[in-house]
Backbone bond lengths (Angstrom), bond angles and torsions (degrees), N, CA, C in turn:
res aa  C-N    CA-C-N  psi(-1)  N-CA   C-N-CA  omega(-1)  CA-C   N-CA-C  phi
1 M - - - 1.432 - - 1.507 109.07 -
2 A 1.306 115.56 134.84 1.456 121.29 -175.18 1.508 114.46 -92.89
3 F 1.330 117.34 -9.11 1.450 120.42 -176.15 1.536 110.71 -129.96
4 K 1.342 115.16 152.65 1.460 119.78 174.17 1.509 108.19 -142.46
5 I 1.304 116.42 152.30 1.450 122.62 178.03 1.537 106.80 -99.05
6 T 1.330 115.61 125.63 1.458 121.60 -173.99 1.511 111.08 -88.17
7 E 1.320 116.17 175.33 1.450 121.82 -179.95 1.525 113.44 -66.35
8 E 1.319 117.04 -10.99 1.470 120.32 179.62 1.536 111.00 -75.40
9 C 1.336 117.64 -8.91 1.458 122.35 -178.41 1.536 110.02 -54.07
10 I 1.357 115.84 133.14 1.429 122.17 178.64 1.524 113.40 -104.31
11 S 1.325 115.03 8.36 1.490 123.84 178.97 1.522 113.17 56.00
12 C 1.341 115.51 44.00 1.444 120.40 178.87 1.508 112.71 -80.14
13 G 1.335 118.31 -24.54 1.436 123.07 177.13 1.525 114.37 90.23
14 A 1.318 118.43 0.38 1.472 121.43 -178.19 1.554 110.37 -60.58
15 C 1.296 116.94 -39.33 1.436 119.73 -178.69 1.523 111.29 -67.60
16 A 1.316 117.90 -40.12 1.449 120.94 -179.63 1.539 110.29 -67.26
17 A 1.301 116.38 -38.84 1.470 120.71 179.21 1.534 111.29 -65.66
18 G 1.328 118.30 -28.55 1.444 120.93 -176.96 1.515 114.64 -92.87
19 C 1.341 116.75 -5.30 1.476 119.69 -177.92 1.528 110.78 -77.90
20 P 1.335 116.51 121.74 1.475 118.72 -176.62 1.520 113.84 -73.05
21 V 1.340 118.60 -15.23 1.448 120.80 -177.67 1.545 112.74 -118.21
22 E 1.318 116.96 12.04 1.465 124.98 177.37 1.529 111.47 54.36
23 A 1.328 117.12 45.04 1.450 122.92 -177.60 1.565 111.31 -89.11
24 I 1.332 117.12 -2.14 1.465 120.22 -176.27 1.515 110.54 -114.75
25 K 1.327 115.39 124.90 1.448 121.95 179.45 1.494 112.09 -128.53
26 E 1.313 116.58 159.05 1.475 121.40 179.59 1.528 108.55 -73.70
27 G 1.335 116.63 124.90 1.425 122.54 178.36 1.525 111.39 -97.76
28 D 1.319 115.50 -168.87 1.471 119.00 -179.83 1.522 113.24 -69.14
29 E 1.338 116.58 -40.69 1.452 119.58 -178.61 1.516 114.07 -112.49
30 R 1.337 116.80 -23.19 1.454 121.91 -179.20 1.520 107.50 -162.05
31 Y 1.316 117.23 173.38 1.439 120.03 175.91 1.524 109.97 -67.94
32 V 1.320 117.88 153.03 1.436 122.07 -179.26 1.552 110.78 -133.41
33 I 1.305 117.40 150.02 1.451 124.41 -179.85 1.503 108.16 -101.44
34 D 1.344 117.60 124.61 1.454 123.85 174.63 1.515 107.78 -79.23
35 A 1.327 115.80 111.66 1.469 122.76 -175.15 1.537 111.91 -63.43
36 D 1.335 116.31 -30.43 1.476 119.87 -179.40 1.502 112.87 -72.75
37 T 1.325 117.34 -25.95 1.484 121.16 -177.64 1.510 111.47 -99.13
38 C 1.322 118.71 -27.53 1.484 123.13 -177.14 1.548 110.79 -59.81
39 I 1.342 113.67 135.77 1.480 120.36 176.00 1.517 113.24 -106.45
40 D 1.321 118.33 11.66 1.471 124.67 176.57 1.540 112.66 57.97
41 C 1.306 117.63 38.57 1.459 121.21 -177.69 1.520 114.42 -81.31
42 G 1.337 116.70 -23.41 1.480 121.14 -179.28 1.506 116.89 84.72
43 A 1.347 117.28 2.80 1.481 119.32 178.59 1.525 111.44 -62.03
44 C 1.276 119.28 -33.25 1.474 123.06 -179.59 1.541 109.42 -67.16
45 E 1.280 116.42 -44.60 1.502 120.85 -178.89 1.537 109.57 -63.16
46 A 1.294 116.76 -41.81 1.461 121.13 -178.16 1.551 111.32 -72.42
47 G 1.337 116.49 -27.78 1.451 120.58 -178.03 1.522 116.13 -89.35
48 C 1.295 118.08 -8.72 1.486 120.93 -178.42 1.515 109.60 -78.22
49 P 1.347 117.83 119.73 1.447 120.77 -176.29 1.515 115.63 -71.64
50 I 1.364 117.08 -13.52 1.469 118.32 -177.91 1.526 112.81 -118.82
51 G 1.320 117.30 4.59 1.442 121.09 178.87 1.515 114.58 71.72
52 A 1.366 117.95 32.31 1.445 121.81 -178.44 1.524 113.42 -84.07
53 I 1.317 118.05 0.81 1.442 120.99 178.39 1.504 107.63 -112.49
54 V 1.338 116.76 128.27 1.436 121.94 -176.45 1.523 109.49 -130.80
55 A 1.318 115.29 154.90 1.446 121.59 172.93 1.523 108.56 -66.43
56 D 1.278 116.69 134.99 1.461 121.56 -176.76 1.516 111.79 -93.89
């Protein structure tokens, strides 16, 4: 997986809404990326309003 959601996540859901393969789900503390579903397209990183998604 090329991306991870950091602790700065505010759980706004913008990343999940922008994921073309629905690889992002709400986790216990923040949204999480399912590595098996992720296609490394970068849509989540571009869609995060606070920059909480970074290349891993």
